[in-house]
C-alpha positions as CSV (number, residue, x, y, z in Angstrom):
1,M,0.0,-0.2,0.1
2,K,3.1,2.4,0.4
3,T,4.1,2.2,-3.1
4,P,0.9,4.0,-4.6
5,S,1.4,6.5,-2.0
6,L,4.8,7.1,-2.8
7,I,4.4,7.3,-6.4
8,T,1.8,9.5,-5.6
9,L,3.7,11.8,-3.5
10,T,6.8,11.8,-6.0
11,L,4.3,13.0,-8.7
12,M,3.2,15.7,-6.9
13,L,6.6,16.9,-6.0
14,A,8.1,16.7,-9.5
15,S,5.1,18.6,-11.0
16,S,5.2,21.5,-8.2
17,Q,8.8,22.0,-9.1
18,A,7.9,22.6,-12.9
19,W,5.8,25.3,-11.9
20,P,8.4,28.1,-12.0
21,Y,9.7,27.3,-15.2
22,G,6.3,28.0,-16.9
23,S,5.4,31.3,-14.9
24,D,8.5,33.5,-15.1
25,S,6.9,36.6,-13.9
26,S,10.1,38.6,-14.0
27,S,10.3,38.8,-18.0
28,K,8.1,41.4,-19.9
29,A,6.0,40.2,-23.0
30,C,6.9,42.2,-25.9
31,E,4.3,44.9,-26.3
32,K,4.5,47.1,-29.6
33,P,3.8,50.7,-30.1
34,K,0.0,50.7,-31.3
35,F,-1.3,53.6,-33.7
36,S,-5.0,54.7,-33.9
37,H,-7.2,57.5,-34.9
38,F,-5.8,58.2,-38.5
39,E,-6.9,61.4,-40.0
40,P,-7.9,61.6,-42.4
41,A,-9.4,58.4,-42.7
42,N,-8.2,55.8,-44.5
43,N,-8.9,56.0,-48.7
44,S,-10.0,59.4,-48.3
45,T,-9.2,62.1,-51.1
46,V,-7.1,65.2,-49.7
47,A,-5.6,68.1,-51.4
48,P,-1.8,68.1,-51.9
49,H,0.4,69.0,-49.0
50,A,-2.6,68.0,-46.5
51,T,-2.1,67.9,-42.7
52,F,-2.4,64.4,-41.4
53,S,-2.5,63.0,-37.6
54,F,-2.6,59.8,-35.7
55,I,-2.3,59.0,-32.0
56,A,0.7,56.7,-30.7
57,S,-0.1,54.6,-27.7
58,Q,1.7,55.5,-24.4
59,Q,4.4,52.9,-24.8
60,T,5.8,54.6,-27.9
61,L,9.2,55.9,-27.8
62,P,8.5,59.4,-29.3
63,D,12.0,59.9,-30.3
64,S,12.1,56.4,-32.3
65,L,8.9,57.5,-34.5
66,Q,9.2,57.6,-37.8
67,V,6.8,58.2,-41.0
68,T,7.3,58.0,-44.6
69,V,5.3,58.7,-47.8
70,K,6.2,57.0,-50.8
71,G,10.0,56.8,-49.2
72,Q,10.1,60.5,-48.1
73,P,10.5,61.1,-44.5
74,V,7.8,63.3,-43.0
75,E,9.1,66.0,-40.3
76,L,6.5,65.4,-37.1
77,T,5.0,67.6,-34.5
78,I,4.8,65.2,-31.5
79,T,2.6,66.2,-28.4
80,A,2.1,64.3,-25.1
81,K,-1.6,64.3,-24.3
82,N,-3.6,61.9,-21.7
83,Q,-0.7,59.1,-21.5
84,V,-0.6,58.9,-25.4
85,F,1.2,61.0,-28.2
86,Y,-0.7,62.8,-30.5
87,V,1.4,63.0,-33.8
88,Q,0.9,65.6,-36.8
89,G,2.7,66.1,-40.0
90,Q,2.1,67.1,-43.7
91,L,2.0,65.3,-47.1
92,P,5.3,66.2,-49.1
93,D,5.0,69.1,-51.7
94,S,5.8,66.6,-54.6
95,L,3.1,64.4,-54.4
96,N,0.2,65.1,-56.4
97,N,-2.8,62.9,-58.2
98,E,-1.8,59.6,-56.9
99,F,-2.4,57.2,-54.1
100,V,0.0,57.0,-51.3
101,R,0.5,55.2,-48.1
102,I,1.5,56.7,-44.9
103,N,4.1,54.5,-43.2
104,I,4.6,54.4,-39.6
105,A,7.2,52.7,-37.6
106,A,8.3,53.3,-33.9
107,D,10.1,51.4,-31.1
108,S,8.3,50.8,-27.4
109,T,9.4,50.9,-24.2
110,H,10.0,47.3,-24.1
111,K,12.5,47.2,-27.3
112,C,9.7,46.1,-29.5
113,R,9.2,47.3,-33.0
114,G,5.7,48.3,-34.3
115,A,4.5,49.3,-37.6
116,D,1.2,50.7,-39.3
117,G,0.2,52.9,-42.1
118,W,-3.1,53.9,-44.4
119,L,-4.0,55.0,-47.6
120,L,-4.8,58.4,-49.0
121,K,-5.7,59.6,-52.6
122,I,-3.9,63.1,-53.1
123,E,-5.7,65.3,-56.0
């Protein structure tokens, strides 16, 4: 009778030793920056040199924000508001009568890279 109890006890001890390996709370998951509230809205028609804006989540490192349109870097104005970043820029002057994608990339405070973007038609 002691043998089944000894086996049960051994299995219980072995399984409790495995818990720390599966629940390492000291390591943080990679949390990418998130982008939202794209203005003008996706697939909108805009005038040349139009202003655009979006919101970057609070875990975004503002100095790492990069925006390009057709491979051209865009100068940004970044304002911290209510634990997020309000980002504003203008479409390059050289773009007219074409579809363009505003490409966004940034790093987070957890050293993760995030990217997003949206499409506009310039007329």
